[in-house]
C-alpha positions in Angstrom: 163.2 47.0 148.6 162.0 48.6 146.3 159.1 46.5 145.3 158.5 46.6 149.0 157.6 49.9 148.8 155.6 49.7 145.8 153.3 47.2 147.9 153.4 49.7 150.9 151.7 52.7 149.0 149.3 50.3 146.8 148.5 49.8 151.1 148.3 53.3 152.0 146.4 53.9 148.8 143.0 51.1 150.1 142.2 53.7 152.9 140.9 56.2 153.2 142.7 59.7 153.7 141.5 61.9 156.8 140.2 64.7 156.4 142.5 67.1 158.2 141.4 70.3 157.6 137.9 70.8 157.0 134.7 72.9 156.7 131.8 72.0 156.9 127.7 72.3 157.6 125.4 69.8 158.3 121.1 70.8 158.3 117.7 70.1 158.2 114.9 72.1 156.6 111.7 72.5 157.9 110.5 70.5 154.7 112.7 67.3 156.1 115.5 67.8 153.5 118.2 66.6 155.7 122.2 67.4 153.9 125.6 68.2 153.8 128.2 70.3 152.4 131.5 69.9 153.0 135.5 71.4 152.0 139.1 69.5 152.8 142.4 69.8 151.7 142.1 66.5 150.9 141.6 64.2 148.5 137.8 63.2 147.1 136.7 64.1 150.5 132.7 63.0 149.3 134.0 59.7 148.9 135.8 59.6 152.6 132.5 58.6 155.3 133.1 62.0 156.1 129.5 63.6 154.6 126.1 61.3 155.8 122.2 62.7 155.6 118.6 60.4 155.6 115.5 62.1 155.0 113.8 63.3 157.2 115.9 62.3 160.0 119.1 63.9 160.3 122.7 64.7 158.7 126.1 64.0 160.3 129.3 65.5 159.1 132.3 63.1 161.2 135.8 64.8 160.4 139.7 65.3 161.0 140.1 61.9 161.9 136.9 60.1 160.3 135.0 57.7 161.9 133.3 56.2 159.3 130.5 54.3 161.6 129.7 57.5 163.1 127.3 58.2 159.7 125.4 55.0 160.0 125.7 54.5 163.5 124.8 58.5 164.1 120.8 58.5 161.4 120.4 54.8 162.8 120.3 56.5 166.2 118.6 59.3 165.5 115.6 57.2 163.0 114.8 56.3 166.7 114.1 59.4 168.6 117.2 59.9 169.8 117.8 63.4 170.2 121.4 64.1 168.6 123.6 65.1 171.9 122.4 62.2 173.6 123.8 60.1 170.0 127.0 61.8 169.8 128.0 61.3 173.6 127.1 57.0 172.5 128.9 57.9 170.2 132.1 58.5 171.2 131.8 56.3 173.9 131.7 53.3 171.4 134.0 54.8 168.6 136.5 52.2 169.6 139.7 53.5 168.8 138.9 53.6 164.8 141.9 52.9 162.2 144.4 53.6 166.1 142.3 56.7 166.7 141.1 58.1 169.8 137.8 60.5 170.1 141.2 63.5 170.4 140.9 63.8 167.3 137.3 63.8 166.4 135.0 66.6 165.0 131.6 66.2 164.8 128.5 67.6 163.5 124.7 67.0 163.5 121.5 67.4 163.5 118.3 66.3 163.4 115.0 66.7 161.2 113.4 68.4 164.6 116.3 70.8 164.6 118.1 70.0 167.8 122.2 70.2 167.1 125.5 69.1 168.9 128.6 69.7 168.0 132.0 68.5 169.6 136.0 69.1 169.1 138.4 66.5 170.3 141.8 68.3 172.2 144.1 67.1 169.4 141.4 68.6 166.7 141.3 71.1 168.4 145.2 72.2 168.4 145.1 71.9 165.1 145.4 75.4 163.9 141.9 77.3 164.7 139.4 74.7 165.8 135.4 74.7 166.6 132.3 74.3 166.5 128.4 76.4 166.3 125.1 75.4 166.0 121.6 76.5 166.1 118.1 76.0 165.1 118.4 73.2 161.8 122.2 73.8 161.7 125.4 72.7 162.9 128.9 74.0 161.7 132.2 73.3 162.4 136.3 73.3 161.1 139.9 72.5 162.4 142.9 74.3 160.7 140.5 76.8 159.7 141.4 80.8 158.5 139.5 81.4 162.3 136.4 81.5 164.3 135.4 84.2 160.9 135.1 81.6 158.3 131.8 79.2 160.8 130.6 82.9 161.4 130.1 83.3 157.7 128.7 80.2 157.2 126.3 79.9 159.7 125.1 84.0 158.6 125.1 82.9 155.0 123.3 80.2 155.5 120.5 81.2 157.5 120.5 84.5 155.0 119.9 82.8 152.2 116.7 81.1 150.3 116.0 78.3 148.3 116.7 74.9 148.7 119.3 73.5 151.5 121.0 72.3 148.3 121.6 75.9 147.4 121.8 77.7 151.2 124.5 74.5 151.9 127.2 76.0 149.0 126.2 79.8 149.7 127.7 78.5 152.9 130.1 76.6 151.8 131.0 79.6 149.6 131.3 82.0 152.6 133.7 79.7 154.9 135.6 80.3 151.7 135.4 83.6 150.9 136.4 84.3 154.9 139.3 82.8 154.7 138.7 78.6 154.4 141.9 76.6 156.0 144.5 78.1 155.9 146.8 75.0 154.5 145.3 74.8 151.6 141.6 74.0 149.1 141.8 69.9 147.3 138.4 69.1 147.4 135.0 69.8 148.2 131.6 67.3 148.3 127.7 68.8 148.3 124.8 65.7 150.3 121.5 66.3 150.2 118.9 63.9 150.9 115.0 64.4 150.0 111.8 63.2 151.4 111.3 62.2 147.7 114.3 60.4 146.7 115.6 59.5 143.9 116.7 61.9 140.9 115.3 65.1 143.4 118.8 64.0 146.2 121.8 66.0 145.5 124.8 64.1 145.5 127.6 66.7 144.4 131.2 65.7 144.1 134.5 67.4 143.9 137.4 64.6 144.1 140.8 67.1 143.6 140.6 70.4 142.4 142.6 74.0 142.6 139.0 75.5 143.4 137.2 72.9 145.1 134.3 75.2 145.5 134.7 77.0 142.8 134.4 73.7 140.7 131.0 72.5 143.2 129.4 76.2 141.8 129.8 74.8 139.0 128.3 71.1 138.8 125.5 72.5 140.7 125.0 75.0 138.4 124.9 72.1 135.6 122.3 69.8 138.1 119.8 73.5 137.6 120.6 73.4 134.6 119.6 69.4 133.5 116.3 70.1 135.5 115.5 73.0 134.5 115.6 72.3 130.6 113.6 68.6 131.4 111.0 71.6 132.8 110.5 73.3 129.4 110.1 69.9 127.7 107.3 69.4 129.5 105.9 73.2 129.1 106.0 72.9 125.5 104.3 69.2 125.6 102.0 71.0 127.3 101.8 74.2 125.2 103.5 76.4 127.0 105.2 78.1 124.8 106.3 81.1 126.5 106.9 79.3 129.9 108.6 76.2 128.1 111.4 79.5 126.1 111.9 80.6 129.9 112.6 77.7 130.9 115.4 77.1 128.3 116.9 80.5 128.9 117.0 79.7 132.6 118.9 75.8 131.0 121.0 77.7 129.1 122.5 80.1 131.0 123.4 77.9 133.6 125.3 75.3 131.5 127.8 76.4 131.0 129.1 74.9 128.7 127.3 71.4 128.5 127.2 70.0 125.3 124.4 67.4 126.3 122.0 70.6 127.3 122.5 72.5 124.1 121.6 69.6 121.6 118.9 69.3 124.1 118.0 72.6 123.0 118.6 72.2 119.5 115.7 69.1 119.5 112.7 71.2 121.3 113.3 74.3 119.1 113.5 72.3 115.6 110.5 70.2 117.7 108.1 73.9 117.5 109.3 74.3 114.1 112.2 77.0 114.8 115.0 76.2 112.5 116.7 79.6 112.8 117.1 79.0 116.9 118.1 75.0 116.3 120.9 76.4 113.9 122.3 78.8 116.5 122.1 75.9 119.4 124.1 73.5 116.8 127.1 75.8 116.3 127.2 76.1 120.0 127.3 72.6 120.6 129.6 71.8 117.3 131.9 74.5 118.7 131.8 72.3 121.5 132.1 68.6 120.4 131.5 68.3 117.2 131.5 64.4 116.8 128.6 64.9 119.3 127.5 67.6 116.3 127.4 65.4 114.0 125.9 62.4 115.1 123.0 64.6 116.2 123.0 65.7 112.6 122.4 61.7 111.6 118.6 61.9 112.6 115.3 62.7 110.6 114.4 65.4 113.0 116.7 68.1 111.4 115.6 67.3 108.0 114.3 71.1 107.9 118.2 71.9 108.0 118.7 69.7 105.0 120.8 71.2 102.2 122.3 74.0 104.6 125.7 75.3 103.7 126.5 75.8 107.5 125.0 72.6 108.6 126.3 70.7 106.4 129.4 70.9 107.5 128.8 69.7 110.9 126.9 66.8 109.1 
């Protein structure tokens, strides 16, 4: 009996959990960037088949009882030029009662790169506390198990009233939804996905699989990603001889690092490269306080010969 119970638990773990009590925003901007921000009271929403996006094509969120086929099929149909309303109709018609559920348990929002959008909330999803959806040119907002209609309104207003990259605007919308009450049952995971026309490292794919405050943690990850980009920019500017601009970029990187040791290590290297041993020592001190092993490894190279003999630095070696 015990072995049968263990086997049942392991079997359940193979399948993705449904994204009940979820709110999300799907959007595309004028540059062809498309993405989704989502939060849920469930495990690992970033890997559950909820969020889908393709640059210059569209974005789609499939939630409540997620049908993971909706994402790739929906993007394929939008890439072929079909408007979201027709795509949505075709997805629902071909649902096939995936995973022994029906379209009554689906909630879907989709938008294409031309700004057209469509939403659907099935009867069962609609009965889950407060549930609904709204959309406008370039965006679709949807949620279920929410504190109320104000959650979606706050997300819409935050998205439309914000500036910056699509990723930044989507995250602000998600934060606004949480501030307006979010999900009634609680919170557990969040994700931010943006596909850009340039692709590769310019895309955003950040996930908080389980945390007491997943949207707060998602913000930390987003800012650390910005810190990394700012540090790369600082290094490029330094190579171009633009030291003042490099200093500004490095200051931004450090302000967004949230204690990320690698950012402080790169800052120390950059300071030494320009002959600023005093600042390099300061940055190494921050690195040592968070990761003494890494600080010691960092000091093994020849780039820090200018600090050789410094009594404080010698302790870190």
